[in-house]
N, CA, C and O atoms as a GROMACS GRO file, in nm:
protein
  316
    1UNK      N    1   0.082  -0.120   0.000
    1UNK     CA    2   0.000   0.000   0.000
    1UNK      C    3   0.086   0.126   0.000
    1UNK      O    4   0.057   0.221  -0.073
    2UNK      N    5   0.194   0.128   0.083
    2UNK     CA    6   0.273   0.250   0.096
    2UNK      C    7   0.361   0.276  -0.025
    2UNK      O    8   0.424   0.382  -0.034
    3UNK      N    9   0.368   0.184  -0.117
    3UNK     CA   10   0.441   0.209  -0.241
    3UNK      C   11   0.362   0.304  -0.331
    3UNK      O   12   0.418   0.371  -0.416
    4UNK      N   13   0.230   0.308  -0.310
    4UNK     CA   14   0.143   0.390  -0.394
    4UNK      C   15   0.094   0.516  -0.323
    4UNK      O   16   0.074   0.620  -0.386
    5UNK      N   17   0.074   0.507  -0.191
    5UNK     CA   18   0.019   0.618  -0.114
    5UNK      C   19   0.106   0.639   0.010
    5UNK      O   20   0.145   0.542   0.076
    6UNK      N   21   0.136   0.763   0.042
    6UNK     CA   22   0.216   0.791   0.162
    6UNK      C   23   0.127   0.775   0.286
    6UNK      O   24   0.010   0.813   0.284
    7UNK      N   25   0.184   0.720   0.394
    7UNK     CA   26   0.105   0.708   0.516
    7UNK      C   27   0.076   0.845   0.575
    7UNK      O   28   0.157   0.937   0.565
    8UNK      N   29  -0.042   0.859   0.637
    8UNK     CA   30  -0.078   0.985   0.699
    8UNK      C   31  -0.167   0.960   0.819
    8UNK      O   32  -0.228   0.854   0.832
    9UNK      N   33  -0.172   1.058   0.908
    9UNK     CA   34  -0.264   1.060   1.021
    9UNK      C   35  -0.303   1.205   1.043
    9UNK      O   36  -0.218   1.288   1.072
   10UNK      N   37  -0.430   1.234   1.030
   10UNK     CA   38  -0.480   1.371   1.044
   10UNK      C   39  -0.513   1.400   1.190
   10UNK      O   40  -0.578   1.320   1.256
   11UNK      N   41  -0.469   1.514   1.239
   11UNK     CA   42  -0.500   1.552   1.376
   11UNK      C   43  -0.630   1.633   1.384
   11UNK      O   44  -0.676   1.667   1.492
   12UNK      N   45  -0.688   1.662   1.268
   12UNK     CA   46  -0.817   1.732   1.263
   12UNK      C   47  -0.921   1.635   1.209
   12UNK      O   48  -0.886   1.532   1.151
   13UNK      N   49  -1.046   1.667   1.227
   13UNK     CA   50  -1.153   1.584   1.174
   13UNK      C   51  -1.154   1.595   1.022
   13UNK      O   52  -1.171   1.704   0.968
   14UNK      N   53  -1.135   1.483   0.952
   14UNK     CA   54  -1.128   1.490   0.806
   14UNK      C   55  -1.265   1.507   0.743
   14UNK      O   56  -1.368   1.484   0.806
   15UNK      N   57  -1.266   1.549   0.617
   15UNK     CA   58  -1.394   1.559   0.545
   15UNK      C   59  -1.459   1.422   0.534
   15UNK      O   60  -1.392   1.319   0.545
   16UNK      N   61  -1.586   1.422   0.513
   16UNK     CA   62  -1.663   1.297   0.500
   16UNK      C   63  -1.602   1.206   0.394
   16UNK      O   64  -1.570   1.251   0.283
   17UNK      N   65  -1.588   1.080   0.428
   17UNK     CA   66  -1.537   0.982   0.332
   17UNK      C   67  -1.386   0.964   0.337
   17UNK      O   68  -1.335   0.868   0.278
   18UNK      N   69  -1.313   1.052   0.406
   18UNK     CA   70  -1.168   1.039   0.416
   18UNK      C   71  -1.133   0.985   0.555
   18UNK      O   72  -1.170   1.047   0.655
   19UNK      N   73  -1.064   0.873   0.561
   19UNK     CA   74  -1.028   0.820   0.693
   19UNK      C   75  -0.927   0.912   0.764
   19UNK      O   76  -0.848   0.980   0.699
   20UNK      N   77  -0.933   0.913   0.896
   20UNK     CA   78  -0.842   0.999   0.973
   20UNK      C   79  -0.698   0.952   0.958
   20UNK      O   80  -0.605   1.031   0.974
   21UNK      N   81  -0.679   0.823   0.928
   21UNK     CA   82  -0.544   0.769   0.912
   21UNK      C   83  -0.549   0.653   0.813
   21UNK      O   84  -0.649   0.581   0.805
   22UNK      N   85  -0.441   0.635   0.739
   22UNK     CA   86  -0.431   0.517   0.654
   22UNK      C   87  -0.316   0.427   0.699
   22UNK      O   88  -0.272   0.338   0.626
   23UNK      N   89  -0.269   0.452   0.821
   23UNK     CA   90  -0.158   0.373   0.874
   23UNK      C   91  -0.209   0.236   0.916
   23UNK      O   92  -0.309   0.223   0.987
   24UNK      N   93  -0.139   0.134   0.871
   24UNK     CA   94  -0.173  -0.003   0.908
   24UNK      C   95  -0.065  -0.055   1.002
   24UNK      O   96   0.049  -0.077   0.961
   25UNK      N   97  -0.103  -0.074   1.127
   25UNK     CA   98  -0.007  -0.119   1.227
   25UNK      C   99   0.015  -0.269   1.216
   25UNK      O  100  -0.078  -0.345   1.190
   26UNK      N  101   0.137  -0.310   1.236
   26UNK     CA  102   0.172  -0.451   1.236
   26UNK      C  103   0.256  -0.480   1.358
   26UNK      O  104   0.339  -0.400   1.399
   27UNK      N  105   0.232  -0.595   1.417
   27UNK     CA  106   0.311  -0.635   1.533
   27UNK      C  107   0.431  -0.717   1.486
   27UNK      O  108   0.417  -0.809   1.404
   28UNK      N  109   0.548  -0.683   1.538
   28UNK     CA  110   0.671  -0.755   1.504
   28UNK      C  111   0.740  -0.798   1.632
   28UNK      O  112   0.742  -0.724   1.730
   29UNK      N  113   0.796  -0.916   1.630
   29UNK     CA  114   0.875  -0.960   1.744
   29UNK      C  115   1.020  -0.928   1.716
   29UNK      O  116   1.073  -0.957   1.608
   30UNK      N  117   1.084  -0.869   1.814
   30UNK     CA  118   1.226  -0.838   1.800
   30UNK      C  119   1.299  -0.894   1.921
   30UNK      O  120   1.241  -0.911   2.029
   31UNK      N  121   1.424  -0.923   1.903
   31UNK     CA  122   1.505  -0.966   2.017
   31UNK      C  123   1.604  -0.855   2.049
   31UNK      O  124   1.664  -0.794   1.959
   32UNK      N  125   1.620  -0.830   2.176
   32UNK     CA  126   1.714  -0.728   2.220
   32UNK      C  127   1.831  -0.800   2.284
   32UNK      O  128   1.817  -0.864   2.389
   33UNK      N  129   1.947  -0.790   2.221
   33UNK     CA  130   2.063  -0.862   2.274
   33UNK      C  131   2.115  -0.797   2.402
   33UNK      O  132   2.083  -0.682   2.432
   34UNK      N  133   2.194  -0.871   2.473
   34UNK     CA  134   2.259  -0.818   2.592
   34UNK      C  135   2.361  -0.716   2.545
   34UNK      O  136   2.458  -0.752   2.478
   35UNK      N  137   2.340  -0.590   2.579
   35UNK     CA  138   2.426  -0.485   2.528
   35UNK      C  139   2.544  -0.455   2.619
   35UNK      O  140   2.628  -0.371   2.586
   36UNK      N  141   2.552  -0.522   2.733
   36UNK     CA  142   2.660  -0.493   2.828
   36UNK      C  143   2.797  -0.514   2.764
   36UNK      O  144   2.887  -0.432   2.781
   37UNK      N  145   2.814  -0.624   2.691
   37UNK     CA  146   2.943  -0.651   2.626
   37UNK      C  147   2.971  -0.547   2.518
   37UNK      O  148   3.086  -0.504   2.501
   38UNK      N  149   2.869  -0.507   2.445
   38UNK     CA  150   2.884  -0.407   2.340
   38UNK      C  151   2.925  -0.272   2.399
   38UNK      O  152   3.013  -0.204   2.346
   39UNK      N  153   2.861  -0.233   2.511
   39UNK     CA  154   2.896  -0.108   2.576
   39UNK      C  155   3.038  -0.113   2.629
   39UNK      O  156   3.112  -0.016   2.617
   40UNK      N  157   3.077  -0.226   2.688
   40UNK     CA  158   3.214  -0.241   2.738
   40UNK      C  159   3.315  -0.225   2.625
   40UNK      O  160   3.420  -0.165   2.644
   41UNK      N  161   3.283  -0.279   2.510
   41UNK     CA  162   3.372  -0.266   2.393
   41UNK      C  163   3.384  -0.119   2.352
   41UNK      O  164   3.493  -0.072   2.319
   42UNK      N  165   3.272  -0.046   2.352
   42UNK     CA  166   3.276   0.097   2.317
   42UNK      C  167   3.361   0.176   2.416
   42UNK      O  168   3.434   0.266   2.377
   43UNK      N  169   3.350   0.142   2.543
   43UNK     CA  170   3.430   0.210   2.645
   43UNK      C  171   3.578   0.179   2.624
   43UNK      O  172   3.661   0.270   2.630
   44UNK      N  173   3.611   0.053   2.600
   44UNK     CA  174   3.751   0.013   2.580
   44UNK      C  175   3.811   0.082   2.457
   44UNK      O  176   3.930   0.117   2.459
   45UNK      N  177   3.735   0.102   2.354
   45UNK     CA  178   3.784   0.168   2.233
   45UNK      C  179   3.790   0.321   2.247
   45UNK      O  180   3.841   0.390   2.159
   46UNK      N  181   3.737   0.370   2.357
   46UNK     CA  182   3.737   0.514   2.379
   46UNK      C  183   3.626   0.587   2.306
   46UNK      O  184   3.628   0.709   2.295
   47UNK      N  185   3.528   0.512   2.257
   47UNK     CA  186   3.417   0.572   2.182
   47UNK      C  187   3.303   0.615   2.274
   47UNK      O  188   3.212   0.687   2.231
   48UNK      N  189   3.306   0.569   2.399
   48UNK     CA  190   3.201   0.601   2.494
   48UNK      C  191   3.267   0.627   2.628
   48UNK      O  192   3.353   0.551   2.673
   49UNK      N  193   3.225   0.735   2.692
   49UNK     CA  194   3.274   0.765   2.826
   49UNK      C  195   3.155   0.786   2.917
   49UNK      O  196   3.055   0.847   2.879
   50UNK      N  197   3.166   0.736   3.036
   50UNK     CA  198   3.064   0.758   3.138
   50UNK      C  199   3.121   0.861   3.233
   50UNK      O  200   3.221   0.838   3.300
   51UNK      N  201   3.055   0.975   3.239
   51UNK     CA  202   3.104   1.086   3.318
   51UNK      C  203   3.034   1.089   3.453
   51UNK      O  204   2.915   1.058   3.463
   52UNK      N  205   3.105   1.127   3.556
   52UNK     CA  206   3.040   1.139   3.687
   52UNK      C  207   2.939   1.254   3.684
   52UNK      O  208   2.960   1.355   3.617
   53UNK      N  209   2.834   1.237   3.756
   53UNK     CA  210   2.730   1.340   3.760
   53UNK      C  211   2.677   1.351   3.902
   53UNK      O  212   2.651   1.251   3.967
   54UNK      N  213   2.661   1.473   3.948
   54UNK     CA  214   2.603   1.496   4.080
   54UNK      C  215   2.453   1.513   4.064
   54UNK      O  216   2.407   1.584   3.974
   55UNK      N  217   2.378   1.449   4.150
   55UNK     CA  218   2.234   1.458   4.146
   55UNK      C  219   2.180   1.462   4.288
   55UNK      O  220   2.231   1.395   4.377
   56UNK      N  221   2.077   1.539   4.306
   56UNK     CA  222   2.010   1.543   4.436
   56UNK      C  223   1.916   1.425   4.452
   56UNK      O  224   1.856   1.407   4.557
   57UNK      N  225   1.904   1.345   4.347
   57UNK     CA  226   1.809   1.234   4.348
   57UNK      C  227   1.881   1.100   4.363
   57UNK      O  228   1.989   1.079   4.308
   58UNK      N  229   1.818   1.012   4.439
   58UNK     CA  230   1.864   0.874   4.450
   58UNK      C  231   1.794   0.791   4.345
   58UNK      O  232   1.699   0.836   4.281
   59UNK      N  233   1.840   0.669   4.328
   59UNK     CA  234   1.783   0.579   4.228
   59UNK      C  235   1.632   0.564   4.247
   59UNK      O  236   1.556   0.570   4.150
   60UNK      N  237   1.588   0.546   4.372
   60UNK     CA  238   1.446   0.524   4.401
   60UNK      C  239   1.362   0.648   4.371
   60UNK      O  240   1.242   0.637   4.345
   61UNK      N  241   1.424   0.765   4.374
   61UNK     CA  242   1.350   0.890   4.350
   61UNK      C  243   1.292   0.897   4.210
   61UNK      O  244   1.196   0.970   4.186
   62UNK      N  245   1.348   0.822   4.117
   62UNK     CA  246   1.301   0.826   3.978
   62UNK      C  247   1.170   0.752   3.957
   62UNK      O  248   1.115   0.755   3.847
   63UNK      N  249   1.119   0.685   4.062
   63UNK     CA  250   0.989   0.619   4.053
   63UNK      C  251   0.874   0.716   4.069
   63UNK      O  252   0.759   0.681   4.039
   64UNK      N  253   0.901   0.837   4.115
   64UNK     CA  254   0.798   0.935   4.145
   64UNK      C  255   0.803   1.047   4.040
   64UNK      O  256   0.896   1.128   4.039
   65UNK      N  257   0.702   1.052   3.953
   65UNK     CA  258   0.698   1.153   3.846
   65UNK      C  259   0.702   1.296   3.899
   65UNK      O  260   0.770   1.381   3.842
   66UNK      N  261   0.630   1.322   4.007
   66UNK     CA  262   0.627   1.456   4.062
   66UNK      C  263   0.764   1.495   4.116
   66UNK      O  264   0.806   1.610   4.106
   67UNK      N  265   0.834   1.399   4.173
   67UNK     CA  266   0.968   1.425   4.224
   67UNK      C  267   1.065   1.456   4.110
   67UNK      O  268   1.152   1.542   4.124
   68UNK      N  269   1.049   1.388   3.999
   68UNK     CA  270   1.133   1.414   3.881
   68UNK      C  271   1.108   1.556   3.832
   68UNK      O  272   1.202   1.631   3.805
   69UNK      N  273   0.981   1.593   3.821
   69UNK     CA  274   0.948   1.728   3.775
   69UNK      C  275   1.006   1.833   3.870
   69UNK      O  276   1.063   1.933   3.826
   70UNK      N  277   0.990   1.809   4.000
   70UNK     CA  278   1.034   1.906   4.099
   70UNK      C  279   1.187   1.918   4.101
   70UNK      O  280   1.239   2.030   4.111
   71UNK      N  281   1.258   1.808   4.091
   71UNK     CA  282   1.404   1.811   4.109
   71UNK      C  283   1.482   1.829   3.981
   71UNK      O  284   1.592   1.884   3.984
   72UNK      N  285   1.430   1.784   3.870
   72UNK     CA  286   1.506   1.792   3.746
   72UNK      C  287   1.451   1.894   3.647
   72UNK      O  288   1.521   1.985   3.605
   73UNK      N  289   1.326   1.878   3.611
   73UNK     CA  290   1.270   1.960   3.505
   73UNK      C  291   1.256   2.106   3.545
   73UNK      O  292   1.291   2.195   3.467
   74UNK      N  293   1.207   2.133   3.666
   74UNK     CA  294   1.193   2.272   3.710
   74UNK      C  295   1.329   2.337   3.725
   74UNK      O  296   1.346   2.454   3.692
   75UNK      N  297   1.425   2.262   3.776
   75UNK     CA  298   1.560   2.316   3.794
   75UNK      C  299   1.621   2.358   3.661
   75UNK      O  300   1.690   2.460   3.651
   76UNK      N  301   1.594   2.277   3.557
   76UNK     CA  302   1.650   2.305   3.426
   76UNK      C  303   1.562   2.396   3.342
   76UNK      O  304   1.597   2.428   3.228
   77UNK      N  305   1.448   2.441   3.398
   77UNK     CA  306   1.359   2.532   3.327
   77UNK      C  307   1.279   2.465   3.218
   77UNK      O  308   1.237   2.532   3.123
   78UNK      N  309   1.256   2.334   3.228
   78UNK     CA  310   1.182   2.262   3.123
   78UNK      C  311   1.036   2.240   3.159
   78UNK      O  312   0.965   2.169   3.087
   79UNK      N  313   0.989   2.299   3.271
   79UNK     CA  314   0.847   2.287   3.307
   79UNK      C  315   0.787   2.424   3.316
   79UNK      O  316   0.668   2.437   3.345
   0.00000   0.00000   0.00000
């Protein structure tokens, strides 16, 4: 289908007879490999560096959306 017509999705109510979207969703199974070895290789080659970062938040603090907004987004002016 997409060889003949470009996919679209209208965010407004379309005219009568025109579908709001012609996108046909398909489910695909993918496998996600263990990337730890790949990341280690990037670090060893000098292509990736992990930099220290100071944060007022602990690991558990990231479970609370309001806490994230209060401590990160507002501080950075993104809210």
